[in-house]
C-alpha positions in Angstrom: 11.6 168.7 156.0 11.1 171.1 158.8 8.0 170.9 161.1 5.2 173.1 159.9 4.2 175.8 162.4 0.4 176.1 161.9 -0.8 179.4 160.7 -4.2 180.6 159.3 -4.3 180.8 155.5 -4.1 184.1 153.8 -7.6 185.7 153.6 -9.4 185.7 150.3 -12.4 187.5 148.9 -13.4 184.4 146.9 -16.3 182.3 148.0 -16.0 178.5 148.6 -16.8 177.6 145.0 -15.5 180.7 143.3 -12.3 180.5 141.3 -9.6 183.0 140.2 -10.1 183.7 136.5 -7.3 182.8 134.2 -9.0 184.3 131.1 -12.3 185.4 129.7 -11.9 183.1 126.7 -15.2 181.3 127.6 -17.0 184.2 129.2 -20.7 183.9 128.5 -20.4 180.4 127.1 -22.6 177.5 128.3 -20.7 174.2 128.3 -22.1 170.8 128.8 -19.6 168.4 130.4 -20.7 164.9 129.6 -19.1 162.3 131.9 -19.3 158.6 130.8 -18.2 155.5 132.7 -14.5 155.3 132.4 -12.1 155.2 135.3 -10.9 158.6 134.0 -14.1 160.1 135.2 -12.4 160.7 138.5 -10.5 163.6 136.8 -13.6 165.4 135.6 -14.1 167.8 138.6 -10.8 169.4 137.6 -12.0 169.7 134.1 -15.1 171.5 135.2 -13.1 173.9 137.4 -10.6 174.6 134.5 -13.5 175.5 132.2 -14.9 177.8 134.9 -11.5 179.5 135.3 -11.8 180.6 131.7 -15.3 182.1 132.3 -17.5 179.2 131.3 -20.8 178.2 132.9 -20.7 174.4 133.3 -23.5 171.9 133.4 -22.5 168.4 134.1 -24.3 165.3 132.9 -23.1 162.0 134.4 -24.0 158.4 133.5 -24.7 155.9 136.3 -21.5 154.1 135.5 -19.5 157.3 135.7 -20.8 157.8 139.2 -18.9 154.6 140.2 -15.7 156.6 139.7 -16.7 160.2 140.6 -19.4 161.4 143.0 -22.3 163.6 142.0 -21.4 165.8 144.9 -17.9 166.4 143.6 -19.2 167.2 140.1 -21.8 169.6 141.5 -19.3 171.4 143.7 -16.7 171.8 140.9 -19.2 172.9 138.3 -21.2 175.1 140.7 -24.5 173.6 139.3 -26.6 170.5 139.9 -25.6 167.3 138.1 -28.0 165.8 135.6 -28.0 162.0 136.0 -31.3 160.9 134.5 -34.0 161.9 132.0 -36.8 163.8 133.5 -40.0 165.8 132.6 -37.7 168.9 132.4 -36.2 167.5 129.2 -32.7 168.6 130.3 -31.3 166.5 127.4 -32.7 168.9 124.9 -31.4 172.1 126.7 -34.0 174.3 125.0 -34.2 176.8 127.9 -30.5 177.3 128.0 -28.8 176.0 124.8 -25.2 175.0 125.1 -22.4 176.5 123.0 -20.3 173.3 123.3 -20.7 169.7 124.5 -17.5 168.0 125.8 -17.8 164.2 126.2 -14.8 163.5 128.5 -14.1 160.8 129.1 -15.7 159.2 126.0 -15.9 155.5 126.5 -16.0 152.8 123.7 -19.6 152.3 124.6 -20.6 156.0 124.4 -18.8 156.6 121.2 -20.3 153.6 119.4 -23.8 154.3 120.7 -23.6 157.9 119.6 -22.3 156.9 116.1 -25.1 154.4 115.8 -27.8 156.9 116.9 -28.7 155.2 120.1 -30.2 157.5 122.7 -31.1 155.4 125.7 -29.5 157.2 128.6 -29.3 160.8 129.7 -25.8 161.1 128.2 -26.7 159.5 124.8 -30.0 161.4 124.6 -28.2 164.8 125.3 -25.5 163.9 122.7 -28.1 163.0 120.1 -29.6 166.4 120.6 -26.1 167.9 120.4 -25.5 166.3 117.0 -28.7 168.0 115.8 -27.5 171.3 117.1 -24.1 170.9 115.5 -25.8 170.1 112.2 -27.8 173.3 112.5 -24.6 175.3 113.2 -25.7 176.1 116.8 -23.1 174.2 118.9 -19.8 172.3 118.9 -19.3 168.7 120.0 -15.9 167.6 121.3 -15.1 164.0 122.1 -12.1 162.8 124.2 -11.7 159.0 124.0 -10.3 157.2 127.0 -10.1 153.4 126.9 -7.8 150.3 127.0 -5.8 149.7 123.9 -7.5 146.4 123.1 -10.7 148.4 122.4 -9.1 150.3 119.6 -10.6 148.2 116.8 -12.2 148.7 113.4 -15.6 149.3 115.1 -14.2 152.1 117.1 -12.3 153.6 114.2 -15.5 153.5 112.0 -17.5 155.2 114.8 -14.9 158.0 115.2 -14.9 158.5 111.4 -18.7 158.7 111.4 -18.8 161.2 114.2 -16.2 163.4 112.6 -18.3 163.3 109.4 -21.3 164.5 111.5 -19.3 167.5 112.7 -17.8 166.2 116.0 -14.3 167.2 116.9 -12.1 164.5 118.4 -9.5 165.5 121.0 -6.7 163.0 120.5 -6.1 160.9 123.6 -2.8 160.8 125.4 -1.0 157.7 124.4 0.6 155.9 127.3 0.9 152.4 128.8 -1.0 150.8 125.9 -4.1 152.9 126.5 -5.9 155.9 125.1 -5.7 158.2 128.2 -7.7 161.2 128.9 -5.6 164.4 128.2 -5.0 166.8 131.0 -7.6 169.3 131.8 -5.8 172.2 130.2 -5.6 170.4 126.9 -9.3 169.7 127.0 -10.1 173.3 127.8 -7.8 174.6 125.2 -9.7 172.5 122.6 -13.0 174.0 123.8 -11.6 177.5 123.5 -10.2 176.8 120.0 -13.5 175.6 118.6 -15.4 178.4 120.2 -12.9 181.0 119.3 
């Protein structure tokens, strides 16, 4: 490898958080990116950016456990909007003032999947997803779930919860099968699934 001779980067008209657009497939669409507490959460800033490259406006919700693996600052920078981390008097979990076209739970942990299937709404993530199921039932939104977990957690409880959520109208993005785990698919696969259900 040759030594690099330092040179200034090529000038660009894009601002710091602006992105070159790959398509307008999600133009005008409001997407809620729901980040639960899997180690795969560290990949979610790239998911937010990929959604934005296709024209989406992204609002990120992150659980406390998710923030062990990815910072709120990285999520805010990549989504170009504040991150919602707790329930407040603004009732962000209901999204009445700016309804979402799609909710993407990625990564979806064993805990978040089973809580959602059981109707438990005790965190900002599960409360927003409970509202999402209501909106799906009304025909006003799409809910996509991308499981990511260790293979030992693939058990009859998990399978029953996935079946229940699909009966309720959720779409499951199949995980990437590798090394005995359900791995989060790459960001393009996740975004393609969002584009498909909103197409």
